[in-house]
C-alpha atoms as a printed R data frame, in Angstrom:
    type eleno elety resid chain resno       x      y       z
1   ATOM     1    CA   MET     A     1 -16.367 47.957 -32.399
2   ATOM     2    CA   ALA     A     2 -16.378 47.938 -28.595
3   ATOM     3    CA   GLY     A     3 -13.540 49.412 -26.609
4   ATOM     4    CA   THR     A     4 -12.566 50.499 -23.118
5   ATOM     5    CA   LEU     A     5 -12.697 54.002 -21.714
6   ATOM     6    CA   LYS     A     6 -10.450 54.582 -18.712
7   ATOM     7    CA   ALA     A     7 -11.151 57.601 -16.514
8   ATOM     8    CA   GLN     A     8  -8.759 58.756 -13.810
9   ATOM     9    CA   ILE     A     9  -9.044 61.639 -11.360
10  ATOM    10    CA   THR     A    10  -6.341 62.757  -8.962
11  ATOM    11    CA   ALA     A    11  -6.855 65.786  -6.731
12  ATOM    12    CA   THR     A    12  -4.385 66.906  -4.101
13  ATOM    13    CA   SER     A    13  -3.925 70.065  -2.092
14  ATOM    14    CA   THR     A    14  -2.370 71.238   1.146
15  ATOM    15    CA   GLY     A    15  -3.283 73.839   3.715
16  ATOM    16    CA   LEU     A    16  -6.994 73.978   2.966
17  ATOM    17    CA   MET     A    17  -7.690 75.181   6.496
18  ATOM    18    CA   GLY     A    18  -4.668 77.460   6.837
19  ATOM    19    CA   THR     A    19  -1.215 76.520   8.050
20  ATOM    20    CA   GLY     A    20  -1.182 72.916   9.224
21  ATOM    21    CA   GLY     A    21  -4.751 72.410   8.006
22  ATOM    22    CA   ASP     A    22  -6.355 69.454   6.352
23  ATOM    23    CA   GLU     A    23  -4.912 68.015   3.179
24  ATOM    24    CA   ALA     A    24  -6.944 66.656   0.292
25  ATOM    25    CA   ASN     A    25  -5.724 63.519  -1.413
26  ATOM    26    CA   ILE     A    26  -8.365 62.002  -3.688
27  ATOM    27    CA   GLY     A    27  -7.673 59.423  -6.363
28  ATOM    28    CA   PHE     A    28  -9.978 57.302  -8.461
29  ATOM    29    CA   THR     A    29  -9.596 55.156 -11.577
30  ATOM    30    CA   SER     A    30 -12.379 53.338 -13.404
31  ATOM    31    CA   SER     A    31 -12.809 51.532 -16.721
32  ATOM    32    CA   ILE     A    32 -16.019 51.383 -18.749
33  ATOM    33    CA   SER     A    33 -16.743 49.212 -21.784
34  ATOM    34    CA   VAL     A    34 -18.002 51.484 -24.574
35  ATOM    35    CA   ASP     A    35 -19.299 51.140 -28.112
36  ATOM    36    CA   ALA     A    36 -20.677 53.282 -30.938
37  ATOM    37    CA   PRO     A    37 -22.103 55.837 -31.141
38  ATOM    38    CA   ALA     A    38 -19.109 57.713 -29.812
39  ATOM    39    CA   VAL     A    39 -17.221 60.886 -30.665
40  ATOM    40    CA   THR     A    40 -13.791 61.341 -29.169
41  ATOM    41    CA   THR     A    41 -13.274 64.977 -30.113
42  ATOM    42    CA   GLY     A    42 -15.888 67.485 -31.061
43  ATOM    43    CA   GLY     A    43 -16.071 71.207 -30.654
44  ATOM    44    CA   VAL     A    44 -18.555 74.042 -30.516
45  ATOM    45    CA   SER     A    45 -18.202 77.753 -30.992
46  ATOM    46    CA   ASN     A    46 -21.645 79.180 -30.322
47  ATOM    47    CA   LEU     A    47 -22.959 82.713 -30.087
48  ATOM    48    CA   LYS     A    48 -25.668 83.624 -27.578
49  ATOM    49    CA   THR     A    49 -28.592 81.222 -27.057
50  ATOM    50    CA   ILE     A    50 -27.276 78.639 -29.580
51  ATOM    51    CA   TYR     A    51 -26.985 74.964 -28.591
52  ATOM    52    CA   THR     A    52 -25.433 71.876 -30.214
53  ATOM    53    CA   SER     A    53 -27.307 68.578 -29.755
54  ATOM    54    CA   ILE     A    54 -25.427 65.424 -28.782
55  ATOM    55    CA   PRO     A    55 -26.880 62.093 -30.016
56  ATOM    56    CA   THR     A    56 -28.770 60.065 -27.420
57  ATOM    57    CA   HIS     A    57 -28.913 56.266 -27.236
58  ATOM    58    CA   ALA     A    58 -32.347 54.668 -26.852
59  ATOM    59    CA   THR     A    59 -31.418 52.063 -24.221
60  ATOM    60    CA   LYS     A    60 -27.870 52.682 -22.962
61  ATOM    61    CA   ILE     A    61 -26.070 55.193 -20.739
62  ATOM    62    CA   THR     A    62 -23.979 57.811 -22.518
63  ATOM    63    CA   TYR     A    63 -20.925 59.332 -20.835
64  ATOM    64    CA   LEU     A    64 -20.480 63.009 -21.723
65  ATOM    65    CA   TYR     A    65 -17.246 64.997 -21.343
66  ATOM    66    CA   VAL     A    66 -17.339 68.782 -21.850
67  ATOM    67    CA   ARG     A    67 -14.598 71.382 -21.243
68  ATOM    68    CA   ASN     A    68 -14.858 75.146 -21.639
69  ATOM    69    CA   THR     A    69 -11.948 75.968 -23.939
70  ATOM    70    CA   GLY     A    70 -12.399 79.731 -23.980
71  ATOM    71    CA   VAL     A    71  -9.044 81.440 -24.372
72  ATOM    72    CA   THR     A    72  -9.744 84.126 -21.776
73  ATOM    73    CA   VAL     A    73 -12.066 84.658 -18.857
74  ATOM    74    CA   THR     A    74 -14.068 86.995 -21.103
75  ATOM    75    CA   ASN     A    75 -15.466 84.108 -23.188
76  ATOM    76    CA   ASP     A    76 -19.042 83.180 -22.294
77  ATOM    77    CA   PRO     A    77 -19.668 80.207 -20.021
78  ATOM    78    CA   VAL     A    78 -20.663 76.880 -21.562
79  ATOM    79    CA   THR     A    79 -24.033 75.532 -20.480
80  ATOM    80    CA   ILE     A    80 -24.968 71.837 -20.451
81  ATOM    81    CA   LYS     A    81 -28.632 70.937 -20.891
82  ATOM    82    CA   LEU     A    82 -30.054 67.518 -20.053
83  ATOM    83    CA   GLY     A    83 -33.660 66.764 -20.936
84  ATOM    84    CA   GLY     A    84 -34.074 70.369 -22.095
85  ATOM    85    CA   ALA     A    85 -33.124 71.891 -18.729
86  ATOM    86    CA   ALA     A    86 -29.872 73.707 -18.000
87  ATOM    87    CA   VAL     A    87 -28.162 71.609 -15.312
88  ATOM    88    CA   MET     A    88 -24.597 72.910 -15.345
89  ATOM    89    CA   THR     A    89 -22.619 75.960 -16.418
90  ATOM    90    CA   LEU     A    90 -18.873 75.709 -16.951
91  ATOM    91    CA   GLY     A    91 -16.705 78.780 -16.571
92  ATOM    92    CA   TYR     A    92 -13.330 79.392 -18.156
93  ATOM    93    CA   ASP     A    93 -11.224 76.169 -18.192
94  ATOM    94    CA   GLN     A    94 -13.772 74.157 -16.165
95  ATOM    95    CA   TRP     A    95 -14.843 70.661 -17.229
96  ATOM    96    CA   ALA     A    96 -17.386 67.935 -16.495
97  ATOM    97    CA   PHE     A    97 -17.644 64.189 -17.071
98  ATOM    98    CA   ILE     A    98 -21.137 62.870 -16.416
99  ATOM    99    CA   PRO     A    99 -23.220 59.749 -17.085
100 ATOM   100    CA   VAL     A   100 -26.526 60.459 -18.829
101 ATOM   101    CA   ALA     A   101 -29.429 58.011 -18.756
102 ATOM   102    CA   ALA     A   102 -30.795 56.546 -21.986
103 ATOM   103    CA   THR     A   103 -33.166 58.751 -24.017
104 ATOM   104    CA   ILE     A   104 -32.267 61.954 -22.086
105 ATOM   105    CA   SER     A   105 -31.478 64.699 -24.589
106 ATOM   106    CA   MET     A   106 -28.068 66.368 -24.290
107 ATOM   107    CA   GLU     A   107 -27.067 69.826 -25.522
108 ATOM   108    CA   ILE     A   108 -24.071 72.081 -24.988
109 ATOM   109    CA   GLY     A   109 -23.880 75.750 -25.828
110 ATOM   110    CA   ASN     A   110 -24.158 79.335 -24.748
111 ATOM   111    CA   ALA     A   111 -26.991 80.539 -22.503
112 ATOM   112    CA   ALA     A   112 -25.964 84.200 -22.712
113 ATOM   113    CA   SER     A   113 -28.829 86.392 -23.851
114 ATOM   114    CA   GLY     A   114 -26.794 89.295 -25.178
115 ATOM   115    CA   GLY     A   115 -23.439 90.389 -26.474
116 ATOM   116    CA   ALA     A   116 -21.220 88.879 -29.128
117 ATOM   117    CA   LEU     A   117 -18.989 86.673 -27.002
118 ATOM   118    CA   LEU     A   118 -18.515 83.025 -27.875
119 ATOM   119    CA   ALA     A   119 -18.962 79.916 -25.766
120 ATOM   120    CA   LEU     A   120 -16.062 77.679 -26.785
121 ATOM   121    CA   ALA     A   121 -16.011 74.013 -25.817
122 ATOM   122    CA   GLU     A   122 -14.596 70.627 -26.648
123 ATOM   123    CA   TYR     A   123 -16.670 67.544 -26.014
124 ATOM   124    CA   ALA     A   124 -16.693 63.784 -26.304
125 ATOM   125    CA   TYR     A   125 -19.349 61.181 -25.685
126 ATOM   126    CA   PHE     A   126 -19.240 57.421 -25.265
127 ATOM   127    CA   THR     A   127 -22.045 54.834 -25.143
128 ATOM   128    CA   GLU     A   128 -21.798 52.157 -22.454
129 ATOM   129    CA   VAL     A   129 -21.922 48.556 -23.678
């Protein structure tokens, strides 16, 4: 069953360039028609060098949301792989929302090569109609 995904970003700040400096005021809202396959809440808790695959659609764009949900800055970063290559690493409480072309493999996990820390993340994905 098709539905609508609404994404909204608002970013504001003051004093970026010191007292009386430039202000940032960015706002954007967009709606996308989506359909299955979709997962609205998933999670991973991966030890070093372990990845979780996200299903890929053969002909349609998939929108991927990932947020590092580590409880402290000592949790490992979460790495996003597209097409087998690491393209993004999210630190503590960072997030990403990205469109991924059809057939491109998607994985999220922990690129750390040592230690026993966990990469903790929540994710969701949506297929464009």
